[in-house]
C-alpha positions in Angstrom: -1.0 40.2 183.2 0.6 41.5 180.1 3.6 39.2 180.6 1.3 36.2 180.8 -0.7 37.2 177.7 2.6 37.7 175.8 3.8 34.3 176.8 0.5 32.7 175.9 0.6 34.5 172.5 4.1 33.2 171.9 3.2 29.7 172.9 0.1 29.6 170.7 2.0 31.1 167.8 4.7 28.4 168.2 2.1 25.6 168.4 0.4 26.9 165.2 3.7 27.2 163.4 4.8 23.7 164.4 1.4 22.3 163.5 1.5 24.0 160.1 5.0 22.7 159.4 4.0 19.1 160.3 1.0 19.4 158.0 3.2 20.7 155.2 5.5 17.7 155.7 2.6 15.3 155.7 1.3 16.9 152.5 4.7 16.4 150.8 4.9 12.8 151.9 1.3 12.1 150.7 2.1 13.7 147.3 5.1 11.5 146.8 3.2 8.4 147.9 0.5 9.2 145.3 3.1 9.9 142.6 4.6 6.5 143.2 1.2 4.8 143.2 0.2 6.5 140.0 3.5 5.5 138.3 3.0 1.9 139.4 -0.6 2.0 138.1 0.5 3.2 134.7 3.4 0.7 134.5 1.0 -2.2 135.3 -1.3 -0.9 132.6 1.4 -0.5 130.0 2.9 -4.0 130.7 -0.5 -5.7 130.7 -0.2 -6.7 134.3 -4.0 -7.1 134.6 -4.0 -8.2 138.3 -1.5 -5.6 139.3 -3.4 -2.9 137.5 -6.8 -3.8 139.0 -5.6 -4.2 142.5 -5.1 -0.5 142.6 -8.8 0.1 142.2 -11.4 -0.2 144.9 -14.1 -2.8 144.0 -16.7 0.0 143.8 -14.6 2.6 142.0 -16.5 4.9 139.6 -15.1 4.5 136.1 -15.9 6.5 133.0 -14.3 6.2 129.6 -15.3 6.0 125.9 -18.7 7.6 126.7 -19.9 5.2 129.3 -19.6 4.1 132.9 -18.0 0.8 133.7 -18.2 -1.5 136.7 -14.7 -2.5 137.9 -15.7 -6.2 137.7 -16.9 -5.8 134.0 -13.8 -3.8 133.1 -11.6 -6.5 134.7 -13.3 -9.3 132.8 -12.9 -7.4 129.6 -9.2 -6.9 130.1 -8.5 -10.3 131.5 -10.4 -12.3 128.9 -11.3 -10.2 125.8 -8.1 -8.2 125.5 -4.9 -9.6 127.2 -6.2 -13.1 127.5 -7.1 -13.1 123.8 -3.7 -11.8 122.6 -4.3 -8.0 122.6 -3.0 -5.4 125.0 -1.3 -2.1 125.6 1.9 -1.4 123.8 2.5 2.2 124.9 1.0 4.3 127.7 3.1 7.5 128.2 1.9 10.1 130.6 2.9 13.8 130.6 2.2 17.0 132.4 1.0 15.0 135.5 -0.4 17.2 138.3 -1.2 15.9 141.8 -3.4 17.8 144.2 -3.7 16.3 147.7 -6.7 17.3 149.8 -6.2 19.0 153.2 -7.1 15.7 154.9 -4.0 14.1 153.4 -6.0 11.0 152.5 -7.5 12.0 149.2 -5.7 13.1 146.0 -6.5 13.9 142.4 -4.1 13.1 139.6 -4.4 14.5 136.2 -2.3 13.5 133.2 -2.1 13.7 129.4 -1.7 10.2 127.9 -0.4 8.9 124.7 -1.6 5.3 124.2 -1.2 2.6 121.6 -3.0 -0.7 122.0 -3.4 -3.8 119.9 -6.7 -5.7 119.6 -6.6 -9.5 119.7 -7.0 -9.4 115.9 -3.8 -7.3 115.6 -5.5 -3.9 114.9 -3.5 -1.0 116.3 -5.2 2.0 118.0 -3.3 5.1 118.8 -4.8 8.0 120.7 -4.2 10.9 123.0 -6.3 11.5 126.0 -6.6 13.1 129.4 -7.1 11.1 132.5 -8.3 12.2 135.9 -7.9 9.7 138.8 -9.2 10.2 142.4 -7.1 8.3 144.9 -7.9 7.7 148.6 -5.7 6.2 151.3 -7.6 3.2 152.6 -6.0 1.1 155.4 -2.6 2.5 154.6 -2.8 2.0 150.8 -3.6 4.4 148.0 -6.5 3.2 145.9 -8.3 4.6 142.9 -11.9 5.4 143.8 -12.7 7.2 140.6 -11.2 7.4 137.1 -12.3 9.5 134.1 -10.6 9.2 130.7 -11.4 11.4 127.7 -10.0 11.0 124.2 -8.5 14.1 122.8 -9.7 14.3 119.2 -7.1 14.7 116.4 -6.8 18.3 115.1 
């Protein structure tokens, strides 16, 4: 009996170790996928690729910036028509100190970054600011999408 219990213990330990190693590898892969998606998201924003930027959101994503909630469709219309379509847009959107935390399920992640942004209104006015952005990403049908985004301006000191 002791021999069987010992073999069973070794087998269970091996299975748990292998399972843990597989989960760690999946976590590393998910983190890299999210890192690439977040980079593409910020490049689309900085280059005023409105459609590329908005295809990274779910239609019902929760958005909050400048003190209010936004519907994705309202935000899209604003960028497409009142900003980029009217001659304004982003000139700089540099992220730093980006941190990514992938949930244990491997299908949800939080990305936090400091942002230095410069944008130009259609009238030519320049706005420069620093902020902190938190994005919640979810893997939906094999693609990482933003389901929530919160942006806060960091006041000048």
